[in-house]
C-alpha positions in Angstrom: 0.0 0.0 0.0 1.3 3.5 -0.8 0.4 6.2 1.6 0.7 10.0 1.5 0.1 12.2 4.5 -0.7 15.9 4.4 -1.4 18.1 7.4 -3.0 21.4 7.9 -3.0 23.2 11.3 -6.1 25.3 12.0 -7.4 27.7 14.6 -11.0 28.4 13.8 -13.1 26.7 11.2 -12.5 23.6 9.1 -15.0 25.1 6.6 -12.1 27.1 5.0 -9.7 24.1 5.1 -11.9 22.2 2.7 -11.5 24.6 -0.2 -14.3 27.0 0.4 -13.8 30.2 -1.5 -12.2 33.2 0.2 -14.7 35.5 -1.4 -16.9 35.9 -4.5 -15.2 35.4 -7.9 -15.8 39.1 -8.6 -13.4 40.2 -5.9 -10.3 42.0 -7.1 -7.2 40.9 -5.3 -3.8 42.6 -4.9 -0.5 41.7 -3.3 2.0 43.6 -1.3 5.5 42.4 -1.9 7.9 42.7 0.9 11.4 41.2 1.3 10.2 37.9 2.8 6.4 37.8 2.3 3.6 38.1 -0.3 0.6 39.7 1.5 -2.5 39.1 -0.7 -5.8 40.9 0.0 -9.1 41.9 -1.7 -10.0 45.5 -2.3 -11.3 47.0 0.9 -8.6 45.6 3.1 -5.7 47.9 2.0 -5.1 49.3 5.5 -5.1 45.9 7.3 -2.8 44.5 4.5 -0.3 47.3 5.1 -0.4 46.6 8.8 0.1 42.9 8.2 3.1 43.5 5.9 4.8 45.6 8.6 4.1 43.0 11.2 5.3 40.2 9.0 8.7 41.7 8.5 9.0 42.5 12.2 8.0 38.9 13.0 10.7 37.6 10.5 13.5 39.6 12.1 12.4 38.7 15.6 12.3 34.9 14.9 15.5 35.0 13.0 17.2 36.9 15.8 15.8 34.3 18.3 16.5 31.1 16.4 18.7 32.0 13.5 16.3 30.2 11.1 13.6 31.2 8.6 11.6 29.1 6.1 13.1 29.1 2.6 11.4 31.2 0.0 8.7 33.8 0.6 5.8 33.1 2.8 2.2 33.8 1.6 -0.1 35.8 3.9 -3.7 36.0 2.8 -6.1 38.4 4.4 -9.8 37.8 3.8 -13.2 38.8 5.0 -15.0 35.6 4.2 -16.3 34.6 7.7 -17.9 36.3 10.7 -15.7 34.6 13.3 -12.1 35.1 14.2 -10.3 32.7 12.0 -6.6 32.0 11.5 -5.1 29.1 9.4 -1.6 27.8 8.9 -0.7 25.5 6.0 2.8 24.3 6.9 3.2 22.4 3.6 2.5 25.4 1.5 4.1 28.1 3.6 0.8 29.9 3.8 -1.0 31.9 6.4 -4.6 32.8 6.1 -6.3 35.4 8.4 -10.0 36.3 8.3 -10.2 39.8 9.8 -13.7 39.7 11.4 -13.4 39.6 15.2 -16.7 38.0 16.2 -15.2 36.1 19.2 -12.0 38.0 19.8 -12.0 37.8 23.6 -12.7 34.1 23.7 -10.0 33.1 21.3 -7.2 35.6 21.6 -5.5 37.9 24.1 -7.2 41.4 24.2 -4.0 42.9 25.7 -2.3 42.7 22.3 -2.3 46.2 20.7 -3.5 44.8 17.4 -5.3 41.6 16.6 -3.9 41.4 13.1 -0.3 42.0 14.4 -0.8 39.3 17.0 -2.1 36.9 14.4 0.8 37.5 12.0 3.4 37.1 14.8 1.8 34.0 16.3 1.2 32.2 13.0 4.6 33.0 11.6 6.2 31.7 14.9 4.2 28.5 14.4 5.4 28.2 10.9 9.0 28.6 11.9 8.5 26.1 14.7 7.0 23.4 12.4 9.4 24.2 9.5 12.6 24.2 11.6 15.3 21.8 10.3 18.8 21.0 11.5 21.3 18.3 10.8 19.9 15.3 8.9 16.6 17.0 8.2 18.4 20.0 6.9 20.2 17.8 4.4 17.0 16.2 3.1 14.9 19.4 2.9 16.2 20.7 -0.5 15.4 17.2 -2.0 12.0 16.4 -0.5 10.8 19.9 0.4 8.2 20.3 3.2 7.7 16.5 3.4 10.5 16.9 5.9 8.8 18.3 9.0 10.5 16.8 12.0 9.2 19.6 14.3 5.6 19.2 13.3 3.6 19.0 16.6 0.0 18.9 17.6 -2.0 21.9 16.6 -2.5 22.8 20.3 1.2 22.7 21.2 2.1 24.5 18.0 -0.4 27.2 18.8 1.0 27.5 22.3 4.5 28.1 21.0 3.2 30.7 18.6 1.2 32.6 21.2 4.0 32.6 23.7 6.5 33.9 21.2 4.0 36.6 20.0 3.6 37.8 23.6 7.4 38.0 24.0 7.9 39.7 20.7 5.3 42.4 21.3 5.9 42.9 25.0 2.3 41.9 25.8 1.3 40.8 29.3 0.3 37.2 29.2 -3.4 36.4 29.5 -3.5 33.4 31.8 -7.1 32.6 30.7 -6.5 32.4 27.0 -4.8 30.1 24.6 -5.8 26.8 23.1 -5.8 24.3 26.0 -3.5 26.6 28.0 -0.5 25.3 25.9 1.1 28.8 25.7 1.1 28.8 29.5 2.9 25.5 29.5 5.5 26.8 27.0 6.0 29.9 29.2 6.5 27.6 32.2 9.2 25.6 30.4 11.1 28.7 29.3 11.0 30.3 32.7 12.2 27.2 34.3 14.9 26.0 31.9 16.1 29.2 30.3 15.6 31.4 27.2 17.3 28.9 24.9 15.1 26.0 25.8 12.8 26.3 22.8 15.6 26.6 20.3 17.5 23.6 21.7 14.3 21.5 21.8 13.7 22.2 18.1 17.4 21.5 17.2 17.3 18.1 18.9 14.0 17.1 17.4 15.1 18.2 13.9 18.1 16.0 14.1 16.1 13.0 15.2 15.9 10.4 12.4 12.5 9.0 13.4 11.0 12.5 13.6 12.5 13.4 10.2 11.0 10.4 8.3 7.6 10.5 10.1 6.7 14.3 9.7 7.1 14.6 13.4 4.5 12.0 14.3 7.1 9.7 15.8 9.0 12.4 17.7 10.6 11.1 20.8 9.5 14.0 23.1 10.6 12.0 26.2 14.2 11.6 24.9 14.4 15.3 24.1 13.0 16.4 27.4 15.1 13.9 29.4 18.2 15.5 27.8 17.1 19.1 28.4 15.2 18.8 31.7 16.0 15.5 33.3 12.3 14.6 33.0 10.0 13.2 30.4 7.5 15.3 28.5 4.5 13.7 30.4 6.2 14.4 33.7 6.7 18.0 32.8 3.0 18.4 31.7 1.9 16.7 35.0 4.0 19.0 37.0 2.8 22.1 35.2 -0.9 21.1 35.5 -0.5 20.5 39.3 0.8 24.1 39.7 -1.7 25.8 37.4 -5.3 26.4 38.2 -7.8 25.7 35.4 -8.8 28.5 33.1 -11.9 30.5 34.1 -14.7 30.1 31.7 -16.3 33.2 30.2 -20.1 33.8 30.2 -22.2 36.2 28.2 -24.4 38.6 30.2 -26.7 39.5 27.3 -30.3 38.7 27.9 -31.8 37.0 24.8 -35.4 37.2 25.7 -36.5 33.9 27.2 -38.7 35.7 29.7 -40.6 37.2 26.7 -41.5 33.9 25.2 -39.0 34.3 22.4 -35.2 34.1 22.0 -33.0 36.1 19.7 -30.0 34.2 18.4 -27.3 34.1 15.7 -26.8 31.4 13.2 -24.0 31.2 10.6 -24.5 29.8 7.1 -22.8 30.0 3.7 -23.8 33.1 1.8 -23.5 33.5 -2.0 -21.7 30.1 -2.1 -18.6 32.0 -0.8 -19.0 33.5 2.7 -19.7 32.2 6.1 -21.8 35.1 7.4 -24.0 35.3 10.5 -27.7 36.4 10.5 -30.3 37.2 13.1 -33.0 34.7 14.0 -36.0 34.6 16.4 -37.1 31.4 18.2 -40.6 31.1 19.6 -40.3 29.1 22.8 -44.0 28.1 22.7 -44.3 26.9 19.1 -40.7 25.9 18.9 -40.3 27.5 15.5 -37.5 29.7 14.3 -37.8 32.7 12.0 -35.0 34.2 10.0 -34.9 38.0 10.3 -31.9 39.1 8.2 -30.0 37.9 5.1 -26.3 38.5 4.9 -26.4 41.2 7.7 -23.3 39.8 9.4 -24.8 40.0 12.9 -22.6 38.6 15.6 -24.2 39.8 18.9 -27.9 40.2 19.7 -30.1 41.0 22.7 -33.8 41.7 23.0 -35.0 45.0 24.5 -37.2 44.6 27.6 -40.4 45.6 25.6 -39.8 42.6 23.3 -40.3 44.9 20.2 -36.7 45.6 19.3 -33.4 43.7 19.1 -30.0 45.3 19.7 -27.4 43.9 17.4 -23.7 44.3 16.6 -22.7 43.6 13.0 -19.6 43.5 11.0 -18.8 45.7 8.0 -16.6 44.8 5.1 -12.9 45.0 5.3 -11.1 47.8 7.1 -14.3 49.2 8.5 -15.3 48.9 12.2 -18.5 47.3 13.5 -22.0 48.8 13.7 -24.4 48.9 16.6 -27.9 48.7 15.3 -31.5 48.1 16.3 -33.8 45.6 14.5 -37.5 46.6 14.8 -39.6 43.5 14.9 -42.7 45.3 13.7 -41.2 47.0 10.6 -38.5 44.3 10.1 -36.1 47.2 9.5 -32.5 47.3 10.7 -31.5 50.8 11.8 -27.9 51.9 12.5 -27.4 53.3 16.0 -23.7 53.9 15.9 -20.9 53.2 13.4 -17.5 52.7 14.9 -14.2 54.0 13.3 -11.9 52.0 11.1 -10.9 48.8 13.0 -10.1 51.0 16.1 -13.1 49.7 18.0 -14.6 46.2 18.4 -17.9 45.6 20.3 -17.3 42.4 22.2 -20.5 42.1 24.2 -23.4 44.2 25.6 -26.4 44.2 27.9 -29.6 46.4 28.0 -30.9 48.0 31.2 -34.2 46.9 32.6 -35.8 50.2 31.4 -34.3 49.9 27.9 -32.7 53.3 28.1 -29.1 52.3 28.6 -26.6 49.8 27.1 -23.5 48.5 28.8 -20.8 47.4 26.4 -17.5 45.7 26.5 -15.4 47.4 23.8 -11.9 46.5 22.7 -9.7 49.4 21.5 -6.4 49.3 19.7 -3.5 49.5 22.1 -4.8 46.5 24.1 -7.6 48.1 26.0 -10.9 46.2 26.7 -13.1 48.3 28.8 -16.7 48.8 29.9 -18.7 51.6 28.3 -22.2 53.0 28.9 -24.4 54.2 26.1 -27.4 56.4 27.0 -30.3 56.2 24.5 -32.2 59.1 26.0 -32.5 62.2 23.9 -29.4 64.3 23.4 -29.8 68.1 23.5 -29.2 69.5 20.0 -26.5 72.3 19.6 -28.8 74.0 17.0 -31.4 74.4 19.7 -29.0 76.0 22.2 -28.2 72.8 24.0 -24.9 71.3 24.8 -23.7 68.3 22.7 -22.4 65.1 24.2 -18.7 64.2 24.2 -19.5 61.6 21.5 -22.2 63.3 19.4 -24.2 61.0 17.2 -27.8 61.1 16.0 -29.5 58.7 13.7 -33.1 57.6 13.2 -34.3 60.0 15.9 -32.1 58.4 18.5 -29.5 60.3 20.5 -26.5 58.4 21.7 -24.1 59.3 24.6 -21.1 56.9 25.0 -19.1 57.1 28.2 -16.1 54.9 29.3 -16.7 53.4 32.8 -13.2 51.8 32.9 -10.1 52.6 30.9 -7.1 50.7 32.0 -4.9 47.6 31.1 -7.3 45.2 32.7 -9.5 43.1 30.5 -13.2 43.8 31.3 -15.8 41.5 29.8 -19.5 40.4 29.9 -21.3 43.4 31.3 -24.9 43.1 32.6 -27.3 45.2 34.6 -28.5 44.2 38.1 -32.2 43.4 38.3 -33.0 46.8 39.8 -30.9 48.6 37.1 -28.7 50.4 39.7 -25.5 48.5 38.9 -23.5 47.4 35.9 -21.7 44.1 36.7 -18.8 42.8 34.7 -15.8 40.4 34.8 -12.3 41.7 35.1 -8.8 40.3 35.5 -7.4 43.4 37.3 -6.4 41.3 40.3 -4.6 38.6 38.2 -7.7 36.3 37.8 -11.2 37.0 36.5 -13.6 38.2 39.2 -16.9 39.9 39.2 -17.1 43.7 39.8 -19.9 46.2 39.9 -20.2 49.9 38.9 -22.9 51.9 40.7 -24.7 54.2 38.3 -25.8 56.7 40.9 -22.3 57.8 42.1 -19.8 56.0 39.8 -18.4 53.9 42.6 -16.8 50.5 42.0 -17.1 47.3 44.0 -15.7 43.8 44.1 -18.7 41.5 44.1 -18.5 39.0 46.9 -22.0 37.7 47.0 -24.0 38.5 43.9 -27.3 38.4 45.8 -26.1 40.7 48.6 -24.8 44.1 47.5 -24.1 45.0 51.1 -21.3 42.5 51.1 -19.5 44.1 48.2 -16.1 45.6 48.9 -15.4 49.2 47.6 -12.4 49.4 45.2 -10.6 52.2 43.5 -10.3 52.0 39.7 -8.3 54.8 38.2 -8.1 55.5 34.4 -4.8 55.1 32.6 -3.5 57.1 29.7 -5.0 55.9 26.4 -2.6 55.8 23.5 -4.2 57.4 20.4 -4.2 55.3 17.2 -2.4 57.0 14.3 -4.2 54.8 11.7 -3.0 52.2 9.3 0.7 52.4 8.3 1.6 53.8 4.9 4.5 51.8 3.5 6.7 51.9 0.4 6.2 48.2 -0.4 5.2 47.7 -4.0 1.6 46.6 -4.6 0.6 44.7 -7.7 -2.5 42.8 -9.0 -2.5 39.2 -7.6 -0.5 36.7 -9.6 -1.0 33.1 -8.6 2.2 31.8 -10.3 4.7 32.4 -7.5 2.7 30.5 -5.0 2.0 27.6 -7.3 5.7 26.4 -7.2 5.8 22.8 -5.8 7.0 22.7 -2.2 6.8 19.0 -1.5 8.0 15.8 -3.2 6.8 12.5 -2.0 8.5 9.2 -3.2 6.2 6.2 -3.4 7.5 2.7 -3.7 5.9 -0.6 -4.4 7.2 -4.1 -5.4 7.3 -3.2 -9.1 7.3 0.5 -9.5 8.5 3.8 -8.2 6.6 7.1 -8.3 7.0 10.7 -7.3 4.0 12.8 -6.1 3.7 16.5 -5.7 0.7 18.8 -5.1 -0.1 22.3 -4.3 -2.3 25.4 -4.9 -1.9 29.1 -5.2 -2.4 31.4 -2.2 -6.1 31.9 -2.9 -6.8 28.3 -3.7 -8.1 29.3 -7.1 -5.7 26.8 -8.9 -5.1 23.4 -7.4 -3.0 20.5 -8.8 -1.6 17.1 -8.1 1.0 15.4 -10.2 2.1 11.7 -9.9 4.9 10.5 -12.2 6.1 6.9 -12.0 7.8 4.0 -13.8 7.0 0.3 -13.7 10.3 -1.6 -14.1 8.5 -4.9 -14.9 6.5 -3.7 -17.8 9.0 -0.9 -18.6 6.1 1.5 -19.1 5.5 4.9 -17.5 2.7 6.0 -15.2 1.4 9.5 -14.8 -1.5 11.2 -13.2 -2.0 14.9 -13.6 -5.1 16.6 -12.1 -5.8 20.4 -12.2 -8.8 22.3 -10.8 -9.6 25.9 -11.6 -11.9 27.9 -9.2 -11.5 31.3 -10.6 -15.1 31.5 -11.9 -18.3 30.7 -10.2 -18.3 27.2 -11.8 -15.2 25.1 -11.2 -13.3 23.4 -14.0 -11.3 20.2 -13.5 -9.0 18.6 -16.1 -7.4 15.2 -15.7 -4.8 13.2 -17.8 -3.6 9.8 -16.6 -1.8 6.8 -17.9 -1.1 3.4 -16.3 0.8 1.1 -18.7 -1.3 0.7 -21.9 -4.4 2.3 -20.4 -4.9 6.1 -20.6 -7.6 8.5 -19.6 -8.4 12.1 -20.1 -11.4 14.1 -18.8 -12.7 17.6 -18.3 -15.5 18.5 -15.9 -17.3 21.7 -15.2 -19.2 21.9 -11.9 -21.8 24.5 -11.0 -22.9 24.8 -7.3 -26.7 25.3 -7.0 -27.2 24.9 -3.2 -24.4 25.6 -0.7 -25.1 25.5 3.0 -23.4 24.1 6.1 -25.8 21.2 6.3 -26.6 20.5 2.6 -25.1 21.1 -0.8 -26.0 20.3 -4.4 -24.3 20.8 -7.7 -24.6 20.1 -11.4 -21.7 18.9 -13.5 -21.1 18.5 -17.2 -18.2 16.2 -18.3 -16.4 14.7 -21.2 -14.2 11.6 -20.8 -11.9 9.8 -23.2 -10.5 6.3 -22.4 -7.7 4.5 -24.3 -7.7 0.8 -23.9 -7.9 -1.7 -26.8 -10.2 0.8 -28.4 -10.8 4.5 -27.7 -14.1 5.4 -26.1 -15.8 8.8 -25.6 -18.3 9.7 -22.9 -20.4 12.9 -22.5 -22.4 13.2 -19.4 -24.6 15.3 -17.1 -24.5 14.7 -13.4 -26.2 15.9 -10.1 -24.7 15.4 -6.7 -26.1 16.2 -3.3 -24.9 15.9 0.3 -26.6 16.1 3.7 -24.6 16.6 6.9 -25.3 14.9 10.2 -22.7 15.8 12.9 -19.3 15.1 11.3 -20.8 12.8 8.6 -22.0 13.5 5.1 -24.5 11.3 3.2 -23.8 11.8 -0.4 -25.8 10.8 -3.5 -24.6 11.2 -7.1 -26.7 10.6 -10.2 -25.5 10.9 -13.8 -26.6 10.3 -17.4 -24.0 9.3 -19.9 -24.0 8.9 -23.7 -21.0 7.0 -25.0 -19.4 5.7 -28.2 -16.2 4.2 -29.5 -13.9 5.5 -32.2 -15.1 4.2 -35.5 -18.7 3.6 -34.3 -21.6 5.8 -35.1 -23.9 4.4 -32.4 -24.1 6.2 -29.1 -25.2 4.2 -26.1 -27.1 5.9 -23.2 -26.9 4.8 -19.6 -27.7 6.0 -16.1 -25.5 5.6 -13.1 -25.5 6.3 -9.3 -23.3 6.3 -6.3 -24.1 6.5 -2.6 -21.4 7.3 -0.1 -20.9 8.2 3.5 -18.0 10.6 4.3 -16.6 11.1 7.8 -14.4 14.0 8.8 -11.9 12.4 11.1 -9.9 15.6 11.5 -9.2 19.0 9.8 -7.0 17.3 7.2 -8.4 13.8 6.8 -11.7 12.4 5.4 -12.7 8.8 5.0 -15.4 7.8 2.5 -17.1 4.5 2.0 -19.3 4.0 -1.1 -21.2 1.7 -3.4 -22.2 2.3 -7.0 -24.4 0.9 -9.8 -21.9 -1.6 -11.1 -22.0 -3.4 -7.8 -18.6 -2.4 -6.6 -17.8 -1.2 -3.1 -15.0 1.1 -2.1 -13.3 3.1 0.6 -11.0 6.0 0.2 -9.0 8.5 2.2 -8.9 12.2 1.2 -5.6 13.5 2.5 -5.8 17.2 2.7 -8.7 17.7 0.2 -7.2 20.8 -1.4 -4.3 18.7 -2.6 -6.6 16.7 -4.8 -5.1 13.4 -3.5 -7.2 10.4 -2.7 -5.9 7.0 -1.6 -8.6 4.3 -2.2 -9.6 0.7 -2.4 -12.2 -0.8 -4.7 -13.7 -4.2 -4.2 -15.5 -6.0 -7.1 -17.6 -8.8 -5.5 -18.3 -10.4 -8.9 -14.6 -10.9 -9.6 -13.7 -11.0 -5.9 -10.9 -8.7 -6.6 -9.5 -5.6 -4.8 -7.9 -2.7 -6.5 -5.8 -0.1 -4.7 -5.5 3.4 -6.3 -4.0 6.8 -5.8 -5.8 9.6 -7.5 
């Protein structure tokens, strides 16, 4: 059996890992070219792209100074606005970083003390790439021959993310957030460095890179225990156990926003695929009595929602495209209209969470500001005196739709303040804060602006008064304006093969490579081989083009005397998270004893249940052979069940009209590589294939 393994490390959504578009085909993409990076972005993200370019070069110089190592060739960084959740993706085989810039769950996934979320993401993901790519000794010798097949330092996604987050905190001088990080791995990495010295990480990577088993197993057979015994005198498991014994579990976060259960309905957010290209969020209403849900918006990009006490309006926070900040808006359930309440400046503000006062006249918000400030604000919805009528304007004047808005910062310091909510009597704003080193509840009294540490939530008399003083707030100067050249996106530089996989069997040898461009608009896999028993070549070349709305796939293959060529156009007609349908038109040419031609039209559908897909394909084919004038018509079908075992591996079992049964592995689906087995019960034969 011949096996190929491909790995993708994700933080966020596997939806993007499986080849979903990074935007509509009509988007215009450009690339900033720096000394060590290509930063690709659609129109509308120019400011964030400039910021990412500056951060990328800073990250390169920091890591090279720390470890004296950098991945060969330029690294691709792709900025997109294709999803309404914070999403970061690292493809270690293709030297590619993808960052979706919406910040829907920023506080849950990342450290709000970083001055810039984009800068943090670039530093953390580039540090992960350097960590996984690091070669030394025997692995360094093999890297120029086999490319990124040699990854002795590839680790679990959690440990790799922990290394990246720790190094980003160190590079940017950001106080560590002891609550955040995937599985707390960045805290474990910090513990190791503080205990064994600043060179610990570099030495760990050097030893693992020079380990033969790690080199030839892509890091999966790394002997962590041997490495840790040499560096620390203890095994990896012992170090983890020691760390966990000293470290309290991370405090969970809760949202204080009332959603309206007491009113018989519940406002909630649901994500789905929009225009076959985006993963956008919309507002829904659920009737608790009838148990029916009602969709209220289409492509509105709503990521927070709370019902007003009167049950007639819903307060929402929604994303805007690209460099723009979020919008606070009100959805009127009677008119079904969404009215903007306040638009926030260019990526300088992010509304994390909010709550509405019992009388519906005030809103408490947790807002993140550039510079690493996440504070509690109070918004007053009562009328604002108009300057034209002789009144005095508010410090934050804003009027829209007849509503006056006054926005006041209740806290302004380096502590992270989250999850505001009003007390039942409306006299206090309660929130969570890490100002004492761990997250505790605090309260702000509206009557006299006094702060308290909440001891017993139900007994305000037990609360302890505390002093919270504001700190200087650094102004943001806007996005950087660099001299880096910007050009229309060119896929060719990122299409260069970065991996070479040798495949051996008892009678043949083959070489496999695969890849895609930075935007996954062009994907290919190439297999070249030679059978020394038959003295005949083998090749398999597959290419897919996703530039247009319909995808186009071309295939040429030869195995000994048998050859095959085909071209297929596929048009999506339904694309959702739980169901999908498409139509395809194809032409196939087979060379065996005679040459045959097939023209067909197919339909395929898939329905998702948990991590499984039930898939059905139907097709109609008309076929003939060279020299014949008669065309033969036939119908075919195939039923399969696909299971997503991980972010980079799918397993499919299927049966089809000719009575054959099969099973195949999709190894990193974007690589267009499938390893399969086909059983013909009539001939009682098994065929292994790599496609």
